C-alpha positions in Angstrom: 0.0 0.0 0.0 1.2 3.5 -0.8 2.1 5.8 2.1 -0.7 8.3 2.5 0.6 11.8 3.3 -2.7 13.8 3.4 -5.2 13.7 6.3 -8.6 12.5 5.0 -7.2 10.5 2.1 -7.6 6.7 2.1 -6.5 4.0 -0.3 -8.4 0.8 -0.3 -7.3 -2.3 -2.2 -10.2 -3.7 -4.3 -11.0 -7.2 -5.4 -10.9 -8.4 -9.0 -12.6 -11.7 -9.5 -11.5 -13.4 -12.7 -14.2 -15.1 -14.7 -13.5 -16.6 -18.2 -16.5 -14.7 -19.6 -15.7 -11.4 -18.0 -14.3 -10.2 -14.7 -16.0 -8.7 -11.7 -14.3 -5.6 -10.3 -15.5 -4.4 -6.9 -16.0 -0.7 -6.3 -17.5 0.0 -2.8 -19.8 -1.4 -0.2 -21.6 0.6 2.5 -19.6 -1.3 5.1 -16.2 -0.1 3.6 -13.9 2.4 5.3 -14.3 5.7 3.5 -18.1 5.2 2.8 -19.8 8.4 3.9 -23.1 8.2 2.2 -24.3 7.9 -1.4 -25.3 10.8 -3.6 -24.5 9.6 -7.1 -22.2 7.5 -9.2 -20.7 8.7 -12.5 -18.1 7.7 -15.0 -15.6 10.1 -16.6 -12.8 9.6 -19.1 -9.5 11.4 -19.5 -7.3 11.2 -22.6 -3.7 10.1 -22.5 -1.5 13.0 -21.5 -4.4 15.3 -20.6 -4.7 16.9 -17.1 -8.0 17.8 -15.4 -6.9 20.7 -13.3 -7.3 21.5 -9.7 -10.7 21.5 -8.0 -11.8 21.4 -4.3 -15.1 20.1 -3.1 -16.6 21.9 0.0 -19.1 19.1 0.9 -18.6 16.1 -1.4 -16.3 13.1 -0.5 -14.9 11.5 -3.6 -14.4 7.8 -4.1 -12.4 7.3 -7.3 -12.0 3.9 -8.9 -10.1 3.3 -12.2 -11.4 0.0 -13.8 -9.8 0.7 -17.2 -6.5 2.4 -18.1 -4.3 4.3 -15.6 -4.9 7.7 -14.0 -2.5 9.6 -11.8 -4.1 11.6 -9.0 -2.5 14.5 -7.2 -3.9 15.8 -4.0 -2.9 19.0 -2.3 -3.8 20.1 1.3 -4.1 23.8 2.0 -6.5 23.5 5.0 -5.6 25.9 7.8 -6.1 23.4 10.7 -4.8 20.3 9.0 -1.9 18.3 10.3 -0.8 17.8 6.7 -1.1 21.4 5.5 1.0 22.2 2.4 1.5 18.5 1.7 1.1 16.7 -1.6 0.1 13.1 -2.2 0.1 11.4 -5.6 -0.8 7.9 -6.8 -1.5 6.2 -10.0 -4.5 3.8 -10.0 -5.7 1.5 -12.7 -5.7 -2.0 -13.9 -2.2 -2.8 -12.4 -2.9 -1.0 -9.1 -6.6 -1.6 -8.5 -7.6 0.4 -5.5 -10.1 3.0 -4.5 -9.0 6.4 -3.4 -11.2 8.3 -1.0 -10.7 12.0 -0.9 -12.4 13.9 1.9 -13.8 17.3 0.9 -11.6 20.4 1.5 -8.5 19.3 -0.4 -7.5 20.1 -4.0 -7.3 17.3 -6.5 -6.1 17.1 -10.1 -5.5 14.1 -12.3 -4.0 13.1 -15.6 -4.4 10.3 -18.1 -1.5 7.9 -18.0 -2.9 5.0 -19.9 -2.3 5.2 -23.7 -5.6 3.7 -24.7 -8.7 4.3 -22.6 -8.8 5.8 -19.1 -12.1 5.4 -17.3 -12.8 6.8 -13.8 -15.8 5.9 -11.6 -16.7 8.4 -8.8 -18.9 7.1 -6.0 -19.8 10.5 -4.6 -21.2 11.1 -1.1 -23.7 13.7 -2.4 -25.3 14.6 -5.7 -23.3 17.0 -8.0 -23.8 20.6 -7.0 -21.7 23.2 -8.9 -22.0 25.6 -6.0 -19.9 23.4 -3.7 -16.9 23.3 -6.0 -14.0 25.7 -6.2 -11.9 25.5 -9.4 -8.5 26.8 -10.3 -8.2 28.5 -13.7 -4.6 27.4 -14.4 -2.7 24.3 -13.5 0.2 26.4 -12.3 -1.8 28.0 -9.5 -0.7 25.1 -7.3 3.0 24.5 -7.6 3.4 20.8 -8.5 5.9 19.4 -10.9 3.8 17.3 -13.4 
């Protein structure tokens, strides 16, 4: 397991059950650590080499799973009262590192497509999407991280 350096971030190894006619890939159960309610589930894709830049949720806990491809996630903590203030954590998840990353609200997250074919992301969000609870950066460089 990767060493987590941000308070409120959790990596959970997930099961892949092989079946000759198609595999089963676990995502999340209500009894799992990191489960904080269910608002919606959605899929998103990201192209190879592209970066979806920094955003911070004010209420939503994210639960990202990458069942296809590879996606690198970078989390930055700028919370005033956090024990991990000004820390970064990054991890690449996907077919070869099949885990769920839980990201508590209040920290910044950005991610980029590493897989050269198809990069698919599932978010099992704690609340329904609300554009009023998200803060977005306009430029990737607004948070100093060496991509």
